[in-house]
N, C-alpha and C positions, 0 to 999 in steps of 0.2 A: 505494499498500500504505499499513501505518500509518506515522504520523509518525516512529516510533521502531524503525527495523528491529532493533534489538538485543533488544527487548522483543518484537517483533512473531516473530523467530526463537525464542527463548524460549516463547512463547504457542503456535507450531506444534509446535516438539517434544515439550511437554507435553500437547497436546489431548487424546490419546487415554488417556492417563494418567488426566487430569481427568473425561473422560467415565464411564471406570469407576467413578472416586471418588464421582463425584455418582450413581451409580445405586447404591451401598452406602448414602451418605448419604441418599438418597430411602427406601430399606430401615428406616434406624434411624430416619427422622422417621416413618415409616409406626406403627411397633412405638411409638412416642412416642404418635400418636394414639389406638391401641387400649388404650393403658394410661391414657391422662387420660379419653376414654369409661368405664373400666372406675371412674374416680373420681368421675364426675361420676352416672353412672345407678346403679352398684352400690356406693357407698359403701366403695369399696377405699382402702385406708390410702394418703396423699397423699404422694409424694416429696417433703420439704422442698426440693430443687432447685428445682422449680416453683414454689415461693413467692416464690423470692430475684428483686432489680431486673435481676440478669445472669444470668438463666435462659437466656436467649439464646445466651450463650455457652458456657454448662453443657451442654445438651444434644448428643446426638452428632452433629447436624449442624449445630449452632455450631461444635463442634470442629472440624469437618473446614473449615468456611467462614473461620473466624479462623487456619488453621493456617499454618505458615510457607510462603512462599512464594504464598499466594492474593493478595495484594497486585497483583502483576503482573495480577492479570484486573480489579481494578477501572476500569477503563478500557472494558471491555469492554460492549459495550450489555448492559443488563437485568441486569446483575451485582450493582450496586447496590441495583437495585429490589427484589430478594431479600432484602438484606440490611433492607431498611425493612419488607417485610411480616413476615418473620421475627421482627422485634423487637414489631414492632404485636401480632401472635398472640399471641407467650409473656404480653406485656402483658394481653392478653383476657384469655386463662388463668388470669394470676393474680388478677385480678378473681374470677370463677367459683369458684378455688379457695378463696380467701377465705372466699367467703360459705359455701361447703359445709364448710369448718373450723369456722367460726362458726355450724353449724347454722342458717344460714338458707338459704331457699330460692332457687337462682338465675334472674333475672330472663331472662325471656324475649330482652329486646334486647341483652342481652350475650351469651348464646349466640348469637343469628344474627349479631351482629356478629362474633365468632369466625370462625365457619361461613364466612363471606364471605369472610374472612381467608384461611382455609385452604384455601379453592377458588381465590383468588389466587394466594396461595402458589403451588400446584402450577403453576398455568398458569404463573407467574412461572419456575420451575426449568426446565420442560420447554421452554417459547421458549429459554430459554438454552442447555438443553442441546443443540437445533437448532440452535442458534447454533455450537455447538462443533463439532460433527458437518459442520455446512455446512464447515467451515473442512478440515476432513480430506480433504473433495472437491475445495477449491479450492485450496490452498496447497500450496507446496512444503515437505516436513518440515524439510529441511536447511536451506534458505536463509530460509524465510519468505517469500519472492518468490511470483507468483501460476503454479501450477502448468500443466504443457501444457493441460490441461483447459480450465481459467479462460480461458488465454491463446485459445483456440479462441474461446470466447465475446466475449471483449474487441474481439479482433480483428473479429468478425463486428459486434459494436455499433459500433464505429468507423467501420467501411467502411459501413453502414449511413448513419451518420449525415453523413458526406463526402457520399454519395450524394447524402442528401434535401438538405442545405444548401449542397452546394459548399463548405464549410469544410474546410482543409486538416489532414491527421494526418501528422504525421512518422513512418516507422517504421524501426527501427534492428535489424541484428543486431551482437552482439556475441559474439566469441571471447577467453577469455584464451590467450594467447600461452603454446606449449610447457608446458602443463599436465600433459601425461604425464609431462615432465621431475620434476615436483611430486611426483606418486604415486609414481615409480620410486626416485628418490633421497632422500624424506625418509617416504614412506608417504602411507596412505588417509587417515588422520589428520589428517594436516598438510593434504593437501588438502582436507578437508571445510573445516579451518580459514580454508583460502584462500577459499574460496568464501563463506564467510560473512562474512569480512571484505570482501570486493571487492563482495557485495550492498549491504552497512551502508554502504560509502564511496558507491556510486552512487546508493542513495537518497538520501542526502544533498543531492545534486546535483538533484534531480527535483523536481519540482513538485508538490502535492497528487493533483492530476490524470491526473499520468503513470502509467504501468504498466511495473513491471519485471517479466518474467515468463522462469521457465527453462524454456529450449526443448529442451535436453537434454545432459546431462553438465557442461561449462564453457561452455555456449554460451546466451546468453540475447537476448531479445526486446526491445525497447525502443518503446514508443506515447506519441508526443508530440504532444498535440491541441493543434489552432490553430498550428501549427507549422511557420515552411515552411522548406526544406532549406538556408538560409543559417543562418539561427538553430540548426536543428537540429547541424548539421556543428560550428557554436560550440561549442554544449554540450557535444558529444560528444569535442570536442578537449579541454575543459576537464577533463572525466572522465577521458581518456587521461593527460592530465597529470598528475594526481592521481593515477592507481594508478601512473604511473612513477615519483613522487617518494616513494612513500609504502610501502617495502616493508614485508612482515608479519614480526614475530619469533613465531614461531608457538613451543608450549607445549614443545616439543624444546630450543628454543633459538637455533635456527637464523633466520638473515635469509633470507628469501624475496624477490627483487626480482620484479615485476609488472609486466608489460605486456599491453595487447588492443589488436586490432584490430575496426573497428567498418566496416559497411556502411550506407548508409542511404539512402532513398527515400523516396516519398511516396506515399501512396495517389491515386490519378488516379480521375476518373471514368468515363474512358473505357476503363478496362481492370478486370480481373476482379481479386479478392483475391487470388487465388493467385499472379499475376502480379506483385504489388506485394510478397510475401513471397519469390518467386523473384529479383526485381530487387534486393533488400536483400542476399540471400545470396552472388547474383553482385557485388555492389560488396566484398563482406567478402573473396571468396575474390581480388579484386583488390587490398585490401588487403595481403591476405598475400602476395601475389605480389611485391608491392612491399617487400617486408621485414620485414612487420608493423609494430605498434605505431604503425598510421596510422588515419586518417578518409578512406575514400573513398565518394563521392555516385553514386549511379547516373547513368550518362549522361555525368556527367564524368569518373568512374574518374579521378581524382588526388587525391595525399594533401590534407586541407585542412591547414595546418601554421599 
């Protein structure tokens, strides 16, 4: 997932709102284009704002783009490209409107340059919108991790890779211990805070190409490509210890201790993908049976301390 899980979680929870706001911003942009062509073709009065150097900030689309909170989207693919094209489009408009205001003919190359930018702008905005919509389909809205749908695809991708190359991939099931007690004693809002905190903490221990997926409720699946069982168990124990050593203080002020149980196996070329998931789940059950807050490895089924 993203390198900054806190921002990723924010982005995910606000994606649907951003898609809706972007639709509204596009509508305002279309209205602006209509007014612009009226200026150019029908010689209607020109809005002074369109002649200013910061016109790209003043239009309705620009006001949305530069509004508070949007800086969190800056790292998203294509977002800053929209800013570049939007600014250039307004610069091109200013050139044409200045000639119109001076009662001079608009140059054909200036109009063609503007139209190229306008078409590119529309394409870039729609591409970014599709990126946001894709996140809704693949990312868990609460935690910012991959959701169950994306998990199935990532499992299939890693399984195909191991079958084709013979390289290993460790597969882990992680379950927060006694999570129901958190919800019962502190409420579901505190439970949500715990889940967000845990995914942030776990993600900081993972590599860029590892995958953390929300399997359901308080249970997560972790994919560790090119990792044998010994190294996987070592990593998971590091995560387990970090969770146990770092209780969360929720918004209500209560401090909640955290532990988790882990079951890990590897994707073997001689077994089906479903069997690997089942083996990891069996190892997780063994970790719970041995008192929880443990890492168990399939076939060994002994805690790796």
